[in-house]
C-alpha positions in Angstrom: 87.8 111.6 83.4 85.8 108.5 82.7 84.9 106.0 85.4 87.2 103.3 83.8 90.2 105.6 84.0 89.4 106.5 87.6 89.5 102.8 88.3 92.9 102.6 86.7 94.1 105.5 88.8 92.9 103.8 91.9 94.7 100.6 91.0 98.0 102.6 90.7 97.4 104.2 94.1 96.7 100.8 95.6 100.0 99.4 94.2 101.9 102.3 95.6 100.3 101.9 99.0 101.3 98.2 99.1 104.9 99.1 98.4 104.9 101.7 101.2 103.3 99.2 103.6 106.1 96.7 102.8 108.8 99.3 103.5 107.1 100.2 106.8 107.1 96.6 107.8 110.9 96.3 107.3 111.5 99.5 109.3 109.3 98.1 112.0 111.3 94.9 112.2 114.6 96.8 112.5 113.2 99.1 115.2 111.7 96.1 117.1 114.9 94.2 117.0 116.9 97.1 118.4 114.3 97.6 121.1 114.5 93.9 122.1 118.3 94.0 122.3 118.1 97.2 124.4 115.6 95.7 126.8 117.6 92.4 127.1 120.8 94.1 128.2 119.5 97.0 130.2 116.3 95.8 131.9 116.8 92.0 132.5 118.6 92.5 135.8 115.5 94.3 137.0 112.9 92.1 135.3 113.9 88.4 135.5 111.1 87.4 133.1 113.1 89.1 130.3 115.8 86.5 130.7 113.9 84.3 128.2 115.4 86.5 125.4 118.6 84.8 124.3 121.9 86.6 125.2 124.1 87.4 122.3 127.6 88.9 122.1 127.9 92.5 121.1 129.5 91.6 117.8 126.5 89.4 116.9 124.1 92.1 117.9 125.9 94.7 115.9 126.0 92.3 112.9 122.3 91.6 113.1 121.4 95.3 113.4 123.8 96.2 110.6 122.4 93.4 108.3 118.8 94.5 109.0 119.7 98.1 108.4 121.4 97.4 105.1 118.5 95.1 104.1 116.0 97.8 104.9 118.0 100.4 103.0 118.3 98.1 100.0 114.6 97.2 100.0 113.6 100.8 100.5 115.6 101.8 97.4 114.1 99.0 95.4 110.6 99.9 96.5 111.2 103.6 95.9 112.3 102.8 92.3 109.3 100.6 91.7 107.0 103.3 93.2 108.5 106.0 91.0 108.3 103.7 88.0 104.6 103.0 88.7 103.8 106.7 89.1 105.9 107.6 86.0 104.2 105.0 83.9 100.7 106.2 85.0 101.7 109.8 84.4 102.9 109.0 80.9 99.8 107.1 80.1 97.6 109.8 81.5 99.5 112.5 79.5 99.2 110.4 76.3 95.5 109.9 76.8 94.9 113.6 77.4 96.9 114.4 74.2 94.8 111.8 72.3 91.6 113.3 73.6 92.7 116.8 72.6 93.6 115.6 69.1 90.2 113.9 68.7 88.3 116.9 70.0 90.1 119.3 67.5 89.5 117.1 64.4 86.7 118.6 62.3 86.6 116.0 59.4 84.6 112.9 60.2 86.5 110.5 58.0 89.9 111.6 59.3 88.5 111.4 62.9 87.5 107.7 62.5 90.9 106.9 61.0 92.6 108.5 64.0 90.4 106.6 66.5 91.3 103.3 64.9 95.0 104.1 64.7 95.2 105.2 68.4 93.2 102.1 69.5 95.5 99.7 67.7 98.6 101.5 69.0 97.8 101.8 72.7 96.6 98.1 72.9 99.3 96.7 70.6 96.6 94.9 68.4 97.1 93.3 65.1 93.7 94.2 63.6 90.6 96.1 64.4 87.3 97.6 63.3 85.2 100.6 64.0 81.4 100.2 63.3 78.7 102.9 63.6 74.9 102.5 63.8 73.2 103.2 60.5 69.6 104.4 59.8 68.4 100.7 60.0 69.8 100.3 63.5 72.5 97.9 62.1 76.3 98.2 62.8 78.1 99.3 59.6 81.8 98.8 59.2 83.4 102.2 58.7 87.1 101.6 59.4 88.8 98.2 59.2 92.4 97.2 59.8 93.8 93.7 59.1 93.9 91.2 56.3 91.6 91.9 53.3 90.0 94.6 55.4 88.4 96.4 52.4 86.0 93.6 51.9 84.2 94.5 55.1 83.8 98.2 54.5 80.1 99.0 54.1 78.9 95.6 55.3 76.7 95.4 58.3 76.1 93.4 61.5 72.6 93.1 62.9 72.1 94.3 66.5 72.7 91.5 68.9 74.6 89.2 66.5 78.0 88.0 67.6 80.2 89.6 70.1 80.0 92.9 68.3 76.2 93.0 68.1 76.0 91.9 71.8 78.3 94.7 72.9 76.2 97.3 71.0 72.9 95.8 72.3 74.0 95.5 76.0 76.4 98.5 76.1 79.0 96.4 77.8 82.6 95.5 77.0 83.8 92.0 76.1 87.4 90.8 76.7 88.2 87.4 75.3 91.6 85.6 75.3 90.3 82.8 73.1 87.3 83.4 70.8 87.0 79.6 70.2 85.7 79.3 73.8 83.3 82.2 73.4 79.8 81.2 72.5 78.9 84.7 71.3 81.7 84.8 68.7 80.4 84.8 65.1 83.1 83.7 62.6 81.3 85.1 59.5 83.6 88.2 59.2 86.7 85.8 59.4 85.1 83.8 56.6 84.8 86.8 54.3 88.3 88.1 54.8 90.3 84.9 55.6 91.5 86.6 58.8 91.8 84.4 61.9 90.6 86.0 65.1 92.2 84.6 68.2 91.8 87.1 71.0 89.4 90.0 71.1 88.6 93.2 73.0 85.3 94.9 72.1 83.9 98.1 73.7 80.8 100.2 72.9 80.9 103.8 71.6 78.4 105.2 74.0 77.0 108.6 74.7 74.3 109.7 77.2 71.7 109.0 74.5 72.9 105.4 74.0 75.3 103.4 71.9 76.3 104.8 68.5 78.8 102.2 67.5 81.4 99.7 68.5 85.2 99.6 68.6 86.7 96.1 68.4 90.3 95.0 68.4 91.7 91.5 67.6 94.9 89.5 68.2 97.1 91.4 70.7 100.7 91.3 69.3 103.1 88.7 70.8 100.3 86.2 71.4 99.4 87.9 74.7 95.9 88.2 76.1 94.2 91.5 76.6 94.5 92.7 80.2 92.1 94.6 82.4 94.3 97.7 81.8 93.8 97.4 78.0 90.1 97.3 78.5 90.1 100.3 80.9 92.2 102.5 78.5 90.1 101.4 75.5 86.9 102.2 77.3 88.2 105.7 78.1 89.3 106.2 74.4 85.9 104.9 73.2 84.1 107.4 75.5 86.1 110.3 74.1 85.8 109.0 70.6 82.0 108.9 70.8 81.8 112.5 71.9 84.1 113.6 69.0 82.1 111.5 66.5 78.8 113.2 67.5 80.5 116.6 67.3 81.8 116.1 63.8 78.5 114.6 62.6 76.7 117.6 63.9 79.2 119.9 62.2 78.8 118.0 58.9 75.0 118.0 59.1 75.1 121.8 59.7 77.5 122.3 56.8 75.2 120.3 54.5 72.2 122.3 55.7 74.1 125.5 55.1 75.0 124.4 51.6 71.4 123.4 50.7 70.0 126.5 52.2 72.4 128.7 50.3 71.6 127.0 47.0 67.9 127.5 47.6 68.4 131.2 48.4 70.5 131.7 45.2 68.0 129.9 43.0 65.2 132.1 44.5 67.2 135.2 43.8 68.0 134.2 40.2 64.3 133.3 39.7 63.2 136.7 41.1 65.8 138.7 39.0 66.5 136.7 35.8 68.4 139.6 34.4 71.0 139.1 37.1 71.1 135.3 36.9 74.5 134.0 38.1 75.5 137.4 39.4 76.1 136.1 43.0 78.3 133.2 41.9 80.3 135.4 39.6 80.9 137.9 42.4 82.0 135.0 44.6 84.4 133.9 41.8 86.0 137.4 41.5 86.2 137.8 45.3 88.0 134.5 45.5 90.6 135.8 43.0 91.4 138.7 45.4 91.3 136.5 48.5 93.9 134.1 47.0 96.3 137.0 46.5 95.9 138.2 50.1 97.0 136.7 53.4 93.6 135.5 54.7 92.8 132.5 56.9 90.7 129.7 55.5 87.9 130.8 57.8 88.1 134.3 56.4 88.1 133.0 52.8 85.0 130.9 53.6 83.2 133.8 55.1 84.0 136.0 52.2 82.8 133.4 49.7 79.4 132.9 51.6 79.0 136.7 51.9 79.6 137.1 48.2 77.0 134.5 47.4 74.4 136.2 49.7 75.3 139.9 49.3 72.0 140.6 47.5 69.8 138.3 49.6 67.9 141.4 50.8 66.1 141.6 47.4 64.0 138.6 48.4 62.0 140.9 50.7 61.7 143.7 48.2 58.6 143.9 45.9 59.7 143.3 42.3 57.7 146.4 41.2 59.7 148.5 43.5 63.1 146.9 43.1 64.5 149.6 40.9 63.1 152.5 42.9 66.3 154.1 44.2 65.2 154.6 47.8 63.8 151.0 48.0 66.9 149.6 46.2 69.2 151.2 48.7 67.5 149.3 51.5 68.6 145.8 50.4 71.9 145.7 52.4 70.0 146.4 55.6 67.3 144.0 54.8 69.9 141.3 53.9 71.7 142.0 57.2 68.6 141.6 59.2 67.7 138.4 57.4 71.0 136.7 57.8 72.1 137.8 61.3 69.7 135.5 63.3 70.9 132.4 61.4 73.8 131.0 63.5 76.1 129.8 60.7 75.4 133.0 58.7 75.7 135.5 61.6 79.5 136.1 61.0 78.9 137.3 57.4 76.1 139.7 58.2 78.3 142.8 58.6 79.9 142.1 55.2 76.5 142.1 53.6 75.5 145.3 55.4 78.6 147.3 54.3 79.1 145.9 50.7 77.8 149.2 49.2 79.9 151.4 51.5 82.3 153.5 49.6 86.0 153.8 50.7 85.6 157.5 51.0 82.7 157.2 53.5 79.8 157.7 51.2 77.5 155.0 49.8 74.6 153.3 51.6 73.2 152.6 54.1 74.2 155.8 56.0 77.1 155.2 58.4 80.2 156.8 59.8 82.3 153.8 58.8 84.8 154.5 56.0 88.2 153.5 54.7 89.7 150.5 56.4 87.1 150.6 59.1 84.9 148.9 56.5 85.3 145.1 56.8 87.8 143.9 54.2 85.3 141.3 53.0 82.8 144.1 52.2 85.5 146.1 50.4 86.4 143.0 48.3 82.8 142.4 47.4 82.4 146.0 46.3 85.2 145.6 43.8 84.0 142.2 42.6 80.4 143.3 42.2 81.3 146.4 40.3 83.5 144.5 37.9 80.7 141.9 37.2 78.1 144.6 36.7 80.4 146.2 34.1 81.5 143.1 32.2 78.7 140.4 32.4 76.4 140.1 29.4 73.7 139.2 31.9 74.3 142.4 33.9 71.5 144.9 34.6 73.9 147.4 33.1 75.2 147.7 29.5 78.4 145.5 29.5 81.7 147.1 28.6 85.0 145.7 27.6 87.6 144.3 30.0 89.9 147.3 29.3 87.0 149.7 30.0 86.1 148.0 33.2 89.8 148.1 34.4 89.9 151.8 33.6 86.7 152.4 35.6 88.1 150.6 38.6 91.3 152.6 38.5 89.4 155.8 38.1 87.3 155.1 41.2 90.3 153.7 43.2 90.6 155.6 46.5 87.1 157.0 46.3 84.6 154.3 45.7 87.0 151.4 46.1 89.9 150.4 48.3 93.0 151.3 46.2 95.0 148.4 47.5 92.3 145.8 46.6 91.8 147.4 43.2 95.6 146.9 42.4 95.5 143.3 43.7 92.5 142.5 41.6 93.8 144.1 38.5 97.1 142.3 38.9 95.4 139.0 39.0 92.4 139.3 36.7 92.8 137.9 33.2 90.4 137.4 30.2 89.9 133.7 31.0 88.7 134.6 34.5 85.6 136.5 33.1 82.4 134.5 33.3 
């Protein structure tokens, strides 16, 4: 929980304590009144000094006590309801913020994440417009998401560090809450001039991590003409803190994905260069594997792993001398070599077993030597085995003499249940068509 939300929680606790203190005061007054009446009528004969307390009739005394008791009861009910309402309101806001945090943490796409942050910020503060800006490589603030009149004109434009309220917030790492921007010397009307939007009130907070500010979240014109409250700032600061963490997470994932794509492309180009007679073989195998995957019930993650394993199933050849590549004993080592190359790389580690077993036969034979057979072989490896065999038989660029589609289909059927998984063969043959052959 962020420090700002802890402050909000302490505020709620303080309000509850004040209500309880008020109720205690009423109860004390009632008890004290009863005590004074008791003392006046029982102890005054013994203690003359108590005669200064006025003497009342029993009916008046009973009336006063009854009135105070009813008043205390009424006020206790009112205070109890207010206390319950305060606690309930806090609980709902807390639950909502936790749900928002969970939603942001689970989002994997950066552009969608930024949209969600902006939408949540506008909703929880009831704002009419807003912007989310991130630091770019020039250390300027770039508009990424904008809501409001003619918002699209600001997308991609930048604000220098330190300029206007937005630049000041980024530079100082502090929030700004302003009920009237015309009285704020740091306000820069340039953005309003570009869009024609009139900013009246403003709430601006930094998107900050332990390594510094990475952007700014700003909201304008609270609906209904109201001013932004301390509570709005506290909630937005909490949202900004969670948003900053989620933004870094998605940026890291996207950077890793880009690195994975570039590395894979480099490996494929190197394989094609080393074995020109098999140029495009890996991509064709991935294409045929994807045909099978679409017909099966596989998760998106499983399909992605299958695709990457299909592309890199022959990566082990990169460590085999070209002069020995077609030596049977050397050739049969490429699944093990590929497995050992891929396994240490974090984002490839999950596909390493598929590369290791893609030459395992369904009947338990094949290479490298292993006790794994049948459905013990990872399904991704069994799919690659079918796809690779089909490409080896049909591609003009294959290292084997290509055969017709009918001949390739007949060969797969003939080896179904021995070399290949019979279920996967039937799935592939039910989906493959002449236009699919590359």
